[in-house]
C-alpha positions in Angstrom: 76.0 145.1 -40.9 77.1 143.5 -44.1 75.1 140.4 -45.1 76.9 137.2 -45.9 76.9 136.9 -49.6 76.0 133.6 -51.4 78.9 133.8 -53.9 81.4 134.2 -51.1 80.1 131.0 -49.5 80.2 129.1 -52.7 83.6 130.3 -53.6 85.3 129.7 -50.3 85.6 126.0 -50.8 86.8 126.3 -54.4 89.3 129.1 -53.6 90.8 127.3 -50.6 92.3 124.6 -52.9 94.0 127.1 -55.2 97.8 126.6 -55.0 98.5 129.8 -52.9 101.0 130.1 -51.0 81.9 144.0 -15.4 84.3 147.0 -15.5 83.5 150.1 -13.5 82.7 153.3 -15.3 85.3 156.0 -15.5 85.6 157.9 -12.2 84.2 161.5 -12.1 86.8 164.1 -11.1 86.0 167.2 -9.1 85.9 170.2 -11.5 88.9 171.9 -10.1 91.0 168.7 -10.3 89.8 168.0 -13.8 90.8 171.4 -14.9 94.3 171.1 -13.4 94.8 167.6 -14.9 93.4 168.5 -18.3 95.7 171.5 -18.6 98.7 169.2 -18.8 99.5 168.3 -22.4 101.2 165.0 -23.0 104.9 165.1 -22.7 106.7 165.1 -26.1 109.3 162.4 -26.0 111.6 161.7 -28.8 112.8 158.2 -29.4 116.6 158.0 -30.0 117.4 155.6 -32.7 121.0 154.2 -32.9 122.9 154.8 -36.1 123.3 151.7 -38.3 126.9 150.5 -39.0 128.4 152.2 -42.0 128.3 150.4 -45.4 129.6 151.3 -48.8 127.1 152.3 -51.5 127.9 149.2 -53.5 127.3 146.9 -50.4 124.1 148.7 -49.7 122.8 148.3 -53.2 123.7 144.6 -53.2 121.9 144.1 -49.9 118.8 146.0 -51.1 118.6 143.9 -54.2 118.9 140.7 -52.1 116.1 141.9 -49.8 113.8 142.9 -52.5 114.3 139.6 -54.4 113.5 137.6 -51.3 110.4 139.6 -50.5 109.0 139.1 -54.0 110.0 135.5 -54.6 110.1 133.5 -51.3 107.5 130.8 -51.7 106.9 130.4 -48.0 105.6 134.0 -47.6 102.2 133.4 -49.1 99.0 134.0 -47.2 98.0 130.8 -45.3 94.3 129.8 -45.2 93.5 132.0 -48.2 89.8 131.0 -48.1 89.5 133.3 -45.1 90.0 136.3 -47.4 87.1 135.4 -49.7 84.6 137.7 -48.0 87.0 140.6 -48.6 87.6 139.6 -52.2 83.9 139.4 -52.9 83.5 143.0 -51.6 86.5 144.1 -53.6 84.9 142.7 -56.7 81.6 144.4 -56.0 83.4 147.7 -55.3 85.4 147.5 -58.5 82.3 146.6 -60.6 80.1 149.2 -58.9 77.7 146.6 -57.5 75.6 147.6 -54.4 77.5 150.9 -53.8 76.6 153.3 -51.0 79.4 152.8 -48.6 83.2 152.4 -48.8 85.1 149.1 -48.2 86.8 149.6 -44.8 90.0 148.1 -43.4 91.1 148.3 -39.8 94.8 147.7 -39.0 95.5 147.1 -35.4 99.2 146.9 -34.3 102.2 148.2 -32.6 104.8 150.8 -33.6 105.2 149.2 -37.1 101.5 150.1 -37.7 101.5 153.4 -35.7 104.3 154.9 -38.0 101.7 154.8 -40.8 104.3 154.2 -43.5 103.2 150.5 -43.9 99.4 151.0 -43.7 99.9 154.3 -45.7 101.5 152.4 -48.6 98.7 149.8 -48.5 96.2 152.7 -48.4 97.7 154.4 -51.4 97.9 151.2 -53.5 94.4 150.0 -52.7 92.9 153.5 -53.2 94.6 153.8 -56.6 93.0 150.5 -57.7 89.6 150.7 -56.0 89.1 154.4 -55.4 89.6 156.6 -52.3 87.1 156.0 -49.5 88.7 158.9 -47.5 90.6 158.6 -44.3 87.9 156.7 -42.4 88.5 156.7 -38.6 91.2 159.1 -37.3 92.1 159.5 -33.7 91.1 162.8 -32.1 93.8 165.4 -32.0 97.4 164.1 -31.6 97.0 161.8 -28.6 100.6 160.8 -28.1 104.1 161.8 -29.1 104.9 160.7 -32.6 101.3 160.2 -33.7 101.0 160.0 -37.5 98.4 159.8 -40.2 100.0 160.7 -43.5 96.7 161.4 -45.3 95.2 164.1 -42.9 96.2 167.1 -40.9 95.1 167.2 -37.3 95.8 169.4 -34.2 94.6 169.9 -30.6 94.8 172.7 -28.1 96.8 172.3 -24.9 94.0 171.7 -22.5 93.4 168.0 -23.5 94.6 165.1 -21.4 95.4 161.7 -23.0 93.9 158.6 -21.5 94.6 155.0 -22.2 97.5 153.9 -24.4 100.0 151.2 -23.5 100.1 152.3 -19.9 96.4 151.4 -19.5 93.6 153.3 -17.8 90.0 152.6 -17.1 89.5 150.7 -20.4 87.0 153.1 -21.9 89.2 154.2 -24.8 87.5 152.6 -27.7 88.7 151.5 -31.0 92.1 153.2 -30.9 92.9 152.3 -27.3 93.4 156.0 -26.6 91.1 158.9 -25.9 91.2 162.6 -25.0 89.4 164.4 -22.2 89.1 168.0 -20.9 86.8 169.9 -18.5 87.5 173.3 -19.9 85.5 175.5 -22.3 87.2 176.7 -25.5 89.4 173.6 -26.1 89.7 172.7 -29.8 90.4 169.7 -32.1 90.8 170.1 -35.8 91.0 167.7 -38.8 91.7 168.6 -42.5 90.8 165.9 -45.0 88.4 165.1 -47.8 85.1 163.2 -47.6 81.3 163.3 -47.8 80.1 161.7 -44.6 81.2 162.8 -41.2 80.9 161.0 -37.9 82.4 161.9 -34.5 82.9 159.3 -31.8 82.5 160.5 -28.2 81.6 159.2 -24.7 78.3 159.9 -23.0 78.4 160.3 -19.2 76.2 161.9 -16.5 77.1 165.5 -16.2 79.1 165.5 -19.4 79.8 168.8 -21.2 79.0 170.0 -24.6 80.9 170.8 -27.8 80.2 172.4 -31.1 81.3 171.2 -34.6 82.2 173.4 -37.5 83.1 172.7 -41.1 85.0 175.3 -43.1 83.8 177.9 -40.6 80.1 176.9 -40.7 78.3 175.4 -37.8 77.3 171.7 -38.0 75.6 171.5 -34.6 76.1 171.4 -30.8 76.3 168.1 -29.0 75.7 167.4 -25.3 77.6 164.5 -23.9 75.4 164.4 -20.8 73.5 161.1 -20.5 73.8 157.5 -19.4 77.3 155.9 -19.8 77.9 154.7 -23.3 79.2 155.5 -26.8 77.9 158.5 -28.6 77.9 159.3 -32.3 77.3 162.5 -34.3 76.7 162.1 -38.0 76.4 164.7 -40.8 76.3 164.6 -44.6 78.8 167.0 -46.2 79.4 168.3 -49.7 82.2 166.4 -51.5 85.6 168.0 -51.4 88.1 169.2 -48.8 87.0 170.0 -45.3 88.5 171.9 -42.3 86.7 170.5 -39.3 86.8 172.0 -35.8 85.5 170.8 -32.5 85.2 173.4 -29.7 84.1 172.6 -26.1 81.4 174.8 -24.8 81.2 174.3 -21.0 83.3 173.7 -17.8 82.2 170.1 -17.7 84.0 166.8 -18.6 84.1 165.9 -22.3 85.7 162.7 -23.5 86.3 162.0 -27.2 87.7 159.2 -29.4 88.0 160.3 -33.0 86.7 161.5 -36.3 85.3 159.5 -39.2 85.4 161.2 -42.6 84.8 159.1 -45.7 83.3 158.9 -49.2 80.4 156.7 -50.3 82.6 154.3 -52.2 86.2 153.4 -52.5 88.3 152.0 -49.7 89.6 153.2 -46.4 92.7 151.9 -44.6 92.5 152.9 -41.0 95.6 153.0 -38.8 95.0 151.8 -35.2 98.5 151.3 -33.9 100.2 152.2 -30.6 103.9 152.4 -29.9 104.8 149.6 -27.6 101.5 147.8 -27.9 101.0 144.1 -27.5 98.0 142.1 -28.7 96.4 141.7 -25.3 96.0 145.5 -25.1 92.7 145.0 -26.9 91.6 142.7 -24.1 92.2 145.5 -21.6 89.5 147.7 -23.3 85.9 147.6 -22.2 84.6 144.9 -24.5 81.2 146.4 -25.1 82.6 149.8 -26.1 85.3 148.3 -28.4 82.8 146.0 -30.1 80.3 148.8 -30.6 83.0 151.0 -32.3 84.2 148.1 -34.5 80.6 147.2 -35.5 80.0 150.9 -36.3 82.9 150.8 -38.7 81.6 147.6 -40.3 85.0 146.5 -41.7 85.6 144.3 -44.6 89.1 143.4 -43.4 90.8 143.5 -40.0 94.6 143.2 -39.8 96.1 142.1 -36.5 99.8 142.9 -36.6 101.5 142.5 -33.2 104.4 140.4 -31.9 107.5 142.6 -31.8 107.1 143.6 -28.2 105.9 140.2 -27.0 109.0 138.5 -28.6 111.3 140.5 -26.3 109.5 139.6 -23.1 110.2 136.5 -21.0 106.8 136.3 -19.4 105.0 135.1 -22.5 104.9 131.4 -23.3 103.5 129.7 -26.3 100.4 128.7 -24.4 99.8 132.0 -22.7 100.2 134.0 -25.9 98.0 131.7 -27.9 95.3 132.0 -25.2 95.6 135.8 -25.3 95.4 135.9 -29.1 92.4 133.5 -28.9 90.6 136.1 -26.8 91.5 138.9 -29.2 90.3 137.1 -32.3 87.1 135.9 -30.6 86.4 139.6 -29.6 87.0 140.8 -33.2 84.9 138.1 -34.7 82.0 138.9 -32.4 82.3 142.6 -33.4 82.6 141.9 -37.1 81.1 138.5 -37.9 81.5 138.6 -41.7 84.8 140.4 -41.9 88.0 138.8 -43.2 90.7 138.7 -40.5 94.4 138.6 -41.4 96.9 137.9 -38.6 100.4 139.2 -39.5 103.2 137.3 -37.8 106.0 139.1 -36.0 108.9 140.5 -38.1 112.5 139.6 -37.6 114.4 141.7 -35.1 117.5 141.9 -32.8 118.2 143.2 -29.4 121.2 145.5 -29.3 123.8 145.1 -26.6 127.0 147.0 -26.1 129.0 144.4 -28.0 126.7 142.7 -30.4 123.1 142.1 -31.5 121.1 139.2 -30.1 117.9 137.7 -31.6 115.0 137.6 -29.1 114.4 134.1 -27.8 110.7 134.4 -28.0 110.1 135.1 -31.6 109.7 131.5 -32.7 107.1 130.7 -30.1 105.2 134.0 -30.7 105.1 133.3 -34.4 103.8 129.7 -33.9 101.2 130.9 -31.4 100.0 133.5 -33.9 99.8 131.0 -36.7 97.9 128.4 -34.6 95.4 130.9 -33.1 94.8 132.4 -36.6 94.0 129.0 -38.2 91.9 127.8 -35.3 89.7 130.9 -35.6 89.5 130.6 -39.4 91.6 133.6 -40.0 94.3 134.1 -42.7 97.9 134.2 -41.6 101.0 135.9 -43.2 104.4 135.2 -41.8 106.2 138.6 -42.1 109.5 137.3 -40.8 109.5 134.7 -43.6 108.7 137.4 -46.1 111.7 139.4 -44.9 114.0 136.5 -45.5 113.6 134.4 -42.4 115.5 134.4 -39.0 118.5 136.8 -39.1 117.2 138.7 -42.1 117.0 142.0 -40.2 120.8 142.5 -40.4 120.4 142.4 -44.2 117.6 145.0 -44.0 119.7 147.3 -41.9 122.6 146.9 -44.3 120.3 147.7 -47.2 119.1 150.9 -45.6 115.6 149.4 -45.2 115.7 149.1 -41.4 116.9 151.4 -38.7 119.9 151.0 -36.4 117.9 149.7 -33.6 117.4 146.4 -35.6 113.7 146.6 -34.8 112.0 149.3 -36.9 112.1 149.6 -40.6 112.8 152.8 -42.5 110.0 154.5 -44.5 111.3 152.7 -47.6 111.4 149.4 -45.8 107.8 149.8 -44.6 106.7 150.7 -48.2 108.4 147.5 -49.4 106.4 145.4 -46.9 103.2 147.2 -47.9 103.9 146.5 -51.6 104.6 142.8 -50.8 101.3 142.4 -49.0 99.4 144.3 -51.7 100.9 142.1 -54.4 99.9 139.0 -52.5 96.4 140.1 -51.9 95.9 141.3 -55.5 97.4 138.1 -56.8 94.9 136.0 -54.8 92.1 138.4 -55.7 92.8 137.8 -59.4 92.4 134.0 -58.9 89.2 134.7 -57.0 87.8 136.8 -59.9 88.6 134.0 -62.3 86.8 131.4 -60.2 83.9 133.7 -59.4 83.2 134.4 -63.1 83.3 130.7 -64.0 80.7 130.1 -61.3 78.6 133.2 -61.7 79.0 134.0 -65.3 81.3 136.5 -67.1 79.3 139.5 -66.0 79.5 138.3 -62.4 75.7 138.4 -61.9 74.1 136.0 -64.3 73.7 132.3 -64.1 76.8 130.2 -63.8 78.6 129.5 -67.0 78.4 125.8 -68.0 81.9 124.3 -68.2 83.3 120.9 -68.7 
């Protein structure tokens, strides 16, 4: 667990005035039933995206210029309650200046399909790793747990005998940090991961009568792990030589094995870990077993947690301002208990439209979802970024579609649009970080470690 740092406590007050914008365990299946169920691979469904209306190249270029200008200059798009980001900025400073190295700075991004596509977190990952060094991929879900799963910085695969549990359709709640897990009761089923790192961890579930699996790296055995034991999270850890790794998990017995994911990271730098699910709403986190989820988050020891939901909630009539704020209160309380000293940034819902046969209609719930997100964030001492305002405000999605930066469903952005959002948030965070560094060095001295500089 990271310790609260004195400079962060001292700086929070100064920085805040800167002009910145009991569940039941999973049921055991009979072996024959488990084999039959596990043999069914998840159906591969392809989402059909409507084509956007045609526009001329000149009109597209003009719309793109307008969108980019709004994203970069709109004053209302700043991060609110910037002081909540001070713990992150202190760790960024220490990472950049090689103070107290030994582990990477970790970021967890929870969200819906905007996050799951990995274009948005992938851009943030690339920009931050370019500045602060690569910490490796960090946590990566086991296999390819659902249709459309993406991590742009790794290669992963799974054999056909795995069954996906959890996701937006729910389950027994024992799906851990990513809200999704894999299970099989067959020997010889495999998972692979190709990426770079120096420290390996594997997250799995212990259960009475659980099976065993073996792990290999570049063809060499790392060990055999039994998942038999009292119900609870299990972890395997190994030190690896620096460089690329081709990791393989292979089940060894005809007994149930349930797994969550890999961790592969360096001893410094930054990770940006994608924990999105298509169709997810914020209360999905409350449907997970709280003890397991908090254990996984604490194990990752994040410096920053992004909470980026709201698109799906805005389209539903059963959410009210009060009910959504109450749900988000529960989510933020859970995250704070799991990571007491992490910065938490709540990202407000983006602009969107619902397509009908004749026109496009703005969802009625976006305003109340955004206000509930903002109020919950501030009451829990989290930072808040209004993504819809950054896009240009209500109705801006039409301009994004016209610019080729959003798709024809008027909900999802294109890869270029997500990269633009990633760049915008990166610039905001780095701009505030620069102000933090200036204040920190005035308080602590120019070398960042000596006595405070005397100023008038």
